C-alpha positions in Angstrom: 19.7 22.7 18.4 16.0 23.2 17.5 17.0 24.4 14.0 18.9 21.2 13.5 15.9 19.1 14.4 13.7 21.1 11.9 16.2 20.7 9.1 16.4 17.0 9.7 12.6 16.5 9.7 12.5 18.4 6.4 15.1 15.9 5.0 13.0 12.9 6.2 9.9 14.4 4.6 11.7 14.9 1.3 13.0 11.3 1.3 9.5 9.9 2.0 8.1 11.8 -1.0 11.0 10.7 -3.2 10.4 7.0 -2.5 6.6 7.1 -2.3 6.1 5.0 -5.5 7.0 1.4 -5.1 6.1 -2.0 -6.5 5.5 -5.3 -4.8 4.9 -8.9 -5.5 1.4 -10.4 -4.7 1.2 -11.1 -1.0 1.3 -14.6 0.3 0.9 -15.6 3.9 4.1 -16.5 5.8 5.3 -14.5 8.8 1.9 -13.2 9.7 0.4 -16.6 10.3 3.5 -17.9 12.0 2.8 -17.2 15.7 6.2 -18.6 16.6 8.0 -16.0 14.5 5.6 -13.2 15.7 6.3 -14.2 19.3 10.1 -13.9 18.7 9.5 -10.4 17.1 7.5 -9.0 20.0 9.9 -10.5 22.6 12.9 -8.9 20.8 11.1 -5.5 21.0 10.4 -6.2 24.7 14.1 -6.9 25.3 15.2 -4.0 23.2 13.1 -1.6 25.2 14.1 -3.1 28.6 17.8 -2.6 27.7 17.1 1.1 27.3 15.0 1.2 30.5 17.9 -0.3 32.5 20.6 1.8 30.9 18.6 5.0 31.6 17.5 3.8 35.1 13.8 4.6 34.5 10.9 4.5 36.9 8.4 5.1 34.0 8.7 4.5 30.3 6.1 4.9 27.5 7.1 3.9 24.0 5.0 4.1 20.8 6.0 3.1 17.3 4.2 3.1 14.0 5.5 1.3 11.0 3.9 1.3 7.6 4.6 -0.3 4.2 3.1 0.8 0.9 2.7 -1.5 -2.1 1.4 -4.7 -0.6 -0.9 -6.8 -2.8 -3.1 -9.7 -1.9 -5.1 -12.2 -4.0 -8.8 -11.3 -3.6 -11.8 -12.8 -5.3 -13.6 -10.4 -7.7 -17.3 -10.9 -6.9 -18.3 -10.0 -10.4 -16.0 -12.3 -12.3 -15.2 -14.9 -9.7 -11.5 -14.6 -10.5 -8.6 -13.9 -8.2 -7.1 -10.4 -8.7 -4.2 -8.6 -7.1 -5.5 -5.8 -4.8 -3.2 -3.0 -3.5 -3.1 -2.8 0.3 -1.4 -0.9 3.0 0.4 -2.7 5.9 0.4 -0.8 9.2 2.2 -2.2 12.2 1.6 -0.4 15.5 3.7 -1.1 18.6 3.3 0.3 22.1 4.6 -0.5 25.5 4.4 0.9 29.0 6.7 0.0 32.0 6.3 1.1 35.6 9.2 0.3 38.1 8.7 0.7 41.8 11.8 0.9 44.1 11.5 -1.4 47.1 15.0 -1.1 48.4 17.3 1.8 47.6 16.8 3.7 44.4 18.5 5.2 41.4 21.4 7.7 41.7 20.5 11.3 41.2 17.4 13.3 42.1 16.3 13.5 38.4 17.1 12.1 35.0 19.7 14.6 34.1 21.8 13.8 37.2 21.4 10.0 36.7 22.3 10.1 33.0 25.3 12.3 33.7 26.9 9.5 35.6 27.1 7.2 32.6 23.5 6.3 31.6 23.0 3.7 34.3 25.6 1.0 33.7 25.6 0.1 37.4 28.6 2.4 37.8 30.1 3.6 41.1 30.6 7.3 41.5 34.1 8.6 42.0 35.4 11.2 44.4 37.8 14.0 43.4 40.8 11.6 43.7 39.2 9.2 41.2 38.5 6.6 43.8 35.1 4.7 43.9 32.9 5.9 46.8 30.0 3.5 46.7 29.9 0.2 48.6 28.6 -3.0 47.0 28.0 -6.5 48.3 25.3 -9.1 48.3 23.5 -7.4 51.1 24.2 -3.9 49.9 22.5 -3.8 46.5 22.4 -0.6 44.5 18.7 -1.2 44.4 15.8 -3.7 44.5 13.1 -2.8 42.1 9.8 -4.4 41.0 8.4 -3.7 37.6 5.4 -4.3 35.3 5.4 -4.1 31.5 2.5 -4.3 29.0 3.5 -4.5 25.4 1.3 -4.7 22.3 2.0 -5.2 18.6 -0.7 -5.0 15.9 -0.4 -6.1 12.2 -3.2 -4.9 9.9 -3.7 -4.8 6.1 -6.3 -2.3 4.9 -7.4 -0.8 1.6 -8.8 2.7 1.3 -11.3 3.7 -1.4 -14.2 6.0 -2.3 -17.9 5.5 -3.0 -19.7 7.9 -5.3 -23.0 9.2 -3.8 -23.8 11.2 -7.0 -25.2 14.5 -6.0 -24.4 13.8 -2.4 -20.7 13.6 -3.2 -18.3 10.8 -2.4 -17.6 8.8 0.8 -14.2 7.4 1.9 -14.1 3.9 3.3 -11.5 1.7 4.9 -11.8 -2.0 3.9 -10.3 -4.7 6.1 -9.5 -7.3 3.5 -7.3 -9.5 5.5 -6.8 -11.1 9.0 -5.8 -8.7 11.7 -3.1 -9.9 14.1 -2.4 -8.8 17.7 0.5 -9.9 19.9 0.7 -8.8 23.5 3.2 -9.3 26.3 2.5 -8.9 30.0 5.5 -9.3 32.3 6.5 -8.9 35.9 10.2 -8.0 36.6 12.5 -8.2 39.6 15.8 -6.3 39.5 18.3 -6.8 42.3 21.0 -4.7 40.7 23.8 -5.2 39.8 23.5 -8.9 40.6 20.5 -10.2 38.7 17.2 -9.5 37.1 14.3 -11.7 36.1 11.3 -11.2 33.8 8.3 -13.5 34.0 5.7 -13.1 31.4 2.9 -14.2 29.0 2.7 -13.8 25.2 -0.9 -13.7 23.9 -1.2 -14.2 20.1 -4.7 -13.4 18.6 -6.1 -13.1 15.1 -9.4 -11.7 13.9 -11.1 -12.4 10.6 -13.2 -9.7 8.7 -16.9 -10.1 8.4 -18.5 -10.6 5.0 -19.1 -6.8 4.7 -15.4 -6.1 5.3 -15.8 -4.8 8.9 -14.0 -6.1 11.9 -15.1 -7.2 15.4 -12.3 -7.4 18.0 -14.3 -9.1 20.7 -14.2 -12.6 19.2 -10.8 -13.8 17.9 -10.8 -16.7 15.4 -7.6 -18.0 16.9 -5.8 -17.5 20.2 -2.6 -19.0 21.5 -0.7 -18.4 24.8 3.0 -18.7 25.5 5.0 -18.1 28.6 8.5 -16.9 28.9 11.3 -16.3 31.5 14.2 -14.0 30.8 17.0 -13.5 33.3 20.4 -12.0 33.7 23.1 -13.0 36.2 25.9 -10.7 37.4 25.2 -8.3 34.5 26.9 -10.5 31.8 24.9 -13.8 31.4 21.5 -13.8 29.7 19.2 -16.8 29.8 15.8 -16.7 28.0 13.2 -19.4 27.3 9.7 -19.5 25.8 7.3 -22.4 26.3 3.9 -23.4 24.8 1.9 -26.5 25.9 4.7 -28.0 27.9 7.1 -27.6 24.9 10.3 -25.5 25.0 9.7 -23.4 21.9 12.6 -21.0 22.1 15.8 -20.8 24.0 18.6 -18.2 24.1 21.8 -18.0 26.0 24.0 -14.8 25.7 27.2 -13.4 27.2 27.8 -9.6 27.4 31.6 -9.6 27.0 32.1 -6.0 28.4 30.6 -7.0 31.7 32.6 -10.2 31.9 35.9 -8.3 31.1 34.8 -5.7 33.7 35.3 -8.2 36.5 39.0 -8.1 35.8 39.4 -4.6 34.4 36.5 -2.1 34.7 38.1 0.6 32.6 38.8 -1.9 29.8 35.3 -3.2 29.9 33.8 0.3 29.5 36.2 1.5 26.8 34.2 0.0 23.8 30.6 -0.5 22.8 28.7 -3.5 24.2 29.9 -6.7 22.7 27.6 -9.7 23.0 27.6 -13.4 21.9 24.3 -15.2 21.7 23.1 -18.7 20.9 19.4 -19.2 20.0 17.3 -22.3 19.3 13.8 -21.7 17.8 11.2 -24.3 16.8 10.5 -22.4 13.6 9.5 -25.0 10.9 6.4 -27.1 11.5 5.0 -28.2 8.1 2.2 -25.7 8.5 0.5 -24.0 5.5 2.3 -20.7 6.2 5.8 -22.3 6.3 8.0 -21.6 3.1 9.5 -25.1 3.4 8.6 -28.7 4.1 10.6 -30.5 6.8 12.8 -33.5 5.8 10.8 -34.4 2.7 8.1 -33.0 0.3 6.3 -36.4 0.5 4.1 -38.0 3.1 4.7 -41.6 4.2 2.2 -42.8 1.6 4.2 -41.2 -1.2 1.8 -38.4 -1.8 2.9 -34.7 -1.8 2.5 -32.9 1.5 -0.4 -30.5 1.6 -2.4 -28.3 3.9 -5.0 -30.9 4.6 -2.6 -33.7 5.5 -3.1 -35.3 9.0 -1.1 -34.0 12.0 0.8 -37.3 12.2 2.4 -36.5 8.8 3.8 -33.1 9.9 7.5 -32.9 10.8 9.2 -30.2 12.9 12.6 -28.6 12.7 14.6 -26.2 14.8 16.7 -23.3 13.7 20.0 -22.9 15.6 21.8 -19.5 15.4 25.0 -18.1 16.8 25.5 -14.4 16.6 28.1 -11.8 17.7 27.0 -8.1 18.0 28.7 -4.8 18.8 26.4 -2.0 19.7 26.8 1.4 21.3 28.7 4.7 21.4 32.5 4.9 20.9 33.3 8.2 22.6 30.8 11.0 22.4 30.3 11.1 18.7 30.6 7.7 16.9 27.8 5.1 17.2 28.0 1.5 15.8 25.6 -1.4 15.5 27.2 -4.5 13.9 25.9 -8.0 13.8 27.0 -11.3 12.3 24.7 -14.3 12.7 25.3 -17.9 11.6 22.5 -20.5 11.2 21.9 -24.2 10.9 18.5 -26.1 10.8 18.2 -29.3 12.7 16.7 -31.2 9.7 16.8 -31.1 5.9 14.4 -28.6 4.5 12.6 -28.7 1.1 11.6 -25.6 -0.9 7.8 -25.5 -1.6 8.6 -23.6 -4.9 11.0 -26.1 -6.3 10.3 -29.3 -4.3 14.1 -29.7 -3.9 16.4 -29.6 -0.9 17.6 -26.2 0.2 21.3 -25.7 0.6 21.0 -23.7 3.8 23.5 -20.8 3.9 25.9 -20.4 6.8 25.2 -16.7 7.3 21.6 -15.7 8.1 22.2 -12.0 8.9 25.2 -9.7 8.2 24.7 -6.0 8.9 26.6 -2.9 9.9 25.3 0.6 10.9 27.4 3.6 11.7 26.1 6.9 13.1 27.4 10.3 14.2 26.1 12.2 17.2 25.9 15.8 16.1 25.4 17.1 19.7 28.9 15.9 20.7 29.7 16.0 24.4 26.0 16.5 25.3 25.7 12.8 25.5 27.4 13.0 28.9 24.2 14.8 30.1 21.9 12.2 28.4 21.2 14.2 25.2 22.1 13.1 21.7 21.0 13.4 18.0 22.4 10.6 15.9 22.3 10.4 12.1 23.0 6.8 10.9 23.3 4.8 7.7 23.4 1.0 7.5 23.7 -1.9 5.1 22.8 -5.6 5.5 22.6 -8.9 3.8 19.8 -11.2 4.9 19.0 -14.9 4.0 15.7 -16.6 4.4 13.9 -19.5 2.7 10.7 -17.3 2.2 12.5 -14.5 0.3 11.9 -16.1 -3.2 8.2 -16.3 -2.5 7.8 -12.6 -1.7 10.5 -10.7 -3.7 9.6 -8.7 -6.8 12.4 -10.0 -9.0 15.1 -12.6 -8.9 15.0 -16.1 -7.3 17.8 -16.0 -4.7 17.3 -16.6 -1.0 19.2 -13.5 0.1 18.9 -9.7 -0.5 21.0 -6.7 0.2 19.4 -3.7 1.9 20.0 -0.4 3.6 18.6 2.1 6.1 18.7 5.8 7.0 17.7 6.7 10.5 17.7 9.6 12.9 17.4 9.0 16.7 17.5 11.7 19.4 16.8 12.4 23.0 16.4 15.8 24.7 14.9 17.1 27.9 11.6 18.8 28.7 12.3 20.0 32.2 13.9 17.0 33.8 12.0 14.4 31.7 13.8 13.0 28.6 11.8 12.8 25.4 13.0 10.4 22.7 12.2 10.1 19.0 13.3 8.0 16.1 12.6 8.1 12.3 13.6 5.4 9.9 13.5 4.7 6.1 14.6 1.3 5.0 14.6 -1.1 2.1 15.4 -4.8 2.6 17.2 -4.0 5.9 17.6 -7.2 7.8 16.0 -6.2 11.1 12.8 -5.5 9.2 13.0 -8.7 7.2 13.5 -10.6 10.5 10.3 -9.2 11.8 8.4 -9.8 8.6 9.9 -11.3 5.5 7.0 -10.1 3.4 8.5 -6.6 3.4 11.2 -7.7 1.0 11.6 -5.3 -1.9 9.3 -2.8 -0.3 10.0 0.6 1.3 9.4 0.7 5.1 8.8 3.9 7.0 8.8 4.1 10.8 8.4 6.7 13.5 8.5 6.4 17.3 8.2 8.5 20.4 9.3 7.9 24.0 8.4 9.6 27.2 10.5 8.5 30.3 11.5 9.6 33.7 
């Protein structure tokens, strides 16, 4: 198995070198300055991690991810000529989270992770005796466990430029120049899990941005802008998800989801467990606010006085619009080998939207995100013991009103993309270690996080330590 990992790492390295040269359009602010969109991104990562934590029944989870994009360019003033020039930059996004769960009543099945994962990766499943009959007792006053948890999550966006300074006879000196605002999004959450009946996450999202000094250096003790949001995320009877985010007494985001497998499981447990997790989710997000970073104007490109909307118009002239989405997703293993991740998401804005490029109404597409990923677990039946190594390929089609602003060529609002990824989990003693490597180009999950990555190669690596 170790030889397989070595060969696959060699393949990843080869692909990275093959695609190292890329081109990009000049950078314009959009997703980075939109704290609403960034909050959705960091919360999606929080929920994604917690899904793994619950499925694996973890007491401790540390997760680190680094994501970098070459070929970014920004408009910078040349101090010699006074003219704007395109400067090559590197975008680095670092994400990390740590979760600690404390059992208050009961505990997870099995003395260590290998025994717990062997029973089905934690889907609240009752054990069976030799006759195939369930042996555990469940009821409102006999929960499988009552657990309190704490999670801290952080996401950093940074644009940097590396260069060298000649010191003549003393040689050269390498420098890192911070040429753009640095963004930090943090989540702090308390969790209550009364399994299998409900769980609740209560948390805060802290969005901060820091401006570079005149000499290009950064100080992280004094943010130029800071906003705070609060969220609640809950699940009832394992199948109903209810999530909401608020800011300044305003409901900024709302999501309602149904996990079909768990709902079917009430009538037929075997049928509910026979296919990957199928979910249906409705979301409402206050995404468009007539801010400078928005790619569209809401309702009209004109103010009430007939003048064009601009960045310096009064707050009373700004309109707001929500984006409504409805999605269906199928994700998980089908047997011991085959892995799928399929999503179809429809969309509709609450108001008419006007393109800032053309000053004309946008014919909003019905489908926002269509994607399908298929993978093969080359370790086969080892998944029953919690180990796997999955090689996956995926394709997507993504629509967004900001795509024409950031793409290298073409003028359409949608792009097709793809991804190659490798994800694995193995044990060091009784502790599972996870890793993931990805190479993508215009793949929709990356564009959802940051539309500026359109037409750019994105490389990502992550590591997990859990028990």
